[in-house]
N, C-alpha and C positions, 0 to 999 in steps of 0.2 A: 792381845790382838790375835785373832784367829786367821788362818790361812785359807779361808773359804774361796776367795777369789782365785788363788793359785790352783786349788782343787778343781774349780770350774774351768779354768784355763786348760788344765791337764785333760779334763773330760772332753773339751772341744777339740783339743789336739788329737785325742784318740778317736773321736768321731770322724775327724777329717781323714785320718789314716784308714779307718774302716771303709769310709765312703770311696776313697781313692782306690782301695783294693777291689771293692765291688764293681767300680767302673771299669777297672782294667780287666776283670774277669768277663764282664759283659762285652767289652770290646773284643776280647779273644774269641768268645762264642760267636760274636757277629762276624768276625773274619772267617771263622770256620763255616758258618752258614752261607756266607757269600761265596765261599769256595765251592760249596755243594750246589749252589744255585747257578749251575751252568746248563741250561737246557740243551738237549741233544738237537741235532739238525732238524729233524722232522717233528719232534715232539711238541713244539710250540704251535703247531698248526692244527692240532686236533687229530681225530681218528680219520685216516684216509681209507675210504671203502673201495677205492678203485683197485687196490692190491688185494689179491686173494690170499689172505693169511689171517690168523687169529691175532687180533690187536686188543690191547687193554689200555686203559687210561691210568694205570697204577703209577707209571712214571710221572704223569702229569699231576696226579694227586700228591706225590712226593714234592714236586716243584711248588705246588700251591701251599703245602704245609711249610716248606722252607721259606717261601715269600712271607707267609704269615709270621713265622718266627723272626725273620729279619725286621719286620715292622714292629713287633713287640720289643725286640732288643733295642731298636732305635729309640723307641718311646722310653724304655728304661734308662738308657744312656742320657737322654735329655732330662729326665727327672733327677738322675744322679748329679748332673751338671748344675741344676738349679739348687739342689740340696748342698752341694759343695760351695756354691756362691754364698748361700745363706750362712754356712758355717764359717767361711772366710770373713764375712762381715761381722759375725759374732766375735770371732777371734780378734779382729781389729778393734772392736769396741772394748774388749777386755784389755788389750794392750794399752789403749788410751787410758783406761781407768787405772791400770797398774802404774803407768807412768805419771798420772796426775797425783796419785797417792804420794809418790816420792819416796817410798820405802825401798832402799837400795837392795835389801835382801830379797824382796819380792821381785825386783827387776832382774837381779842376778839369776834367780830361779827360773823366771820366764825366759830369759835369753838362753839359759842352759837347756831348757826343754826344747827350745827351737834348734838346738844342736850347734850353737856357736862355741867356738874355742875361747879360752880365757883371754887371749890377747884381743880378740874381737869384742868381747864383753867389756874389757877395760877401755877400749877405744870408744865404744858407744856411750859408756857412762863417764868418761873422762877421769878414770882412776888408773892407778898403776896396776900392773899385773899382780904384784905382791899383795896389794890391798884386796883385789878380787879373790886371790887364793885364800887370804885370811877370812873373807866373808864366806866363802865356800866351806872352809873348815869350821867356822861357827855354825853354819847351817847343818853340817854333818854331825857336830857335837850335840846340837839341839835335837836332831832326829834320834840320836842314840839315847838321849836322856828321857825322851817322851815315849810312852807306850804307843800312842797313836798320834803321829805328827800332824795329822789334819786338824785335830782338836786341841793341840797343845797350846796352852795359854802363854808360854814363853815367847812364842814367835809372834 
């Protein structure tokens, strides 16, 4: 029996982590752009020709570029949220599949990838902690015996 479903679950978990990181980066950039988008007092009214001095619209152009960047970042964040929701649904479907298979080793690997401690895994699977430790030891031994644990036939 091969561990393809676990490898797919691992890939989905990695994709979720990457997507979350990209979203956090975009949110930081958005906060930075919003902080820059503070129009000065007279700048949002256009060029005032009643005052005798040289005036440019360079500051206004910067404001328009910043507003455009804010719109782009908001769109990117919305797309990343949709992608995250799709990845969460895919992960939930894989969890259901792994739990329906009923293979305890795969369930332990799945919960371990989620970051659960041994006592929480034992509680979820209704096993003792010692039994979960034995399963983890068996998994580690199988990994050591296989050249490539993803295609190992022993699992």
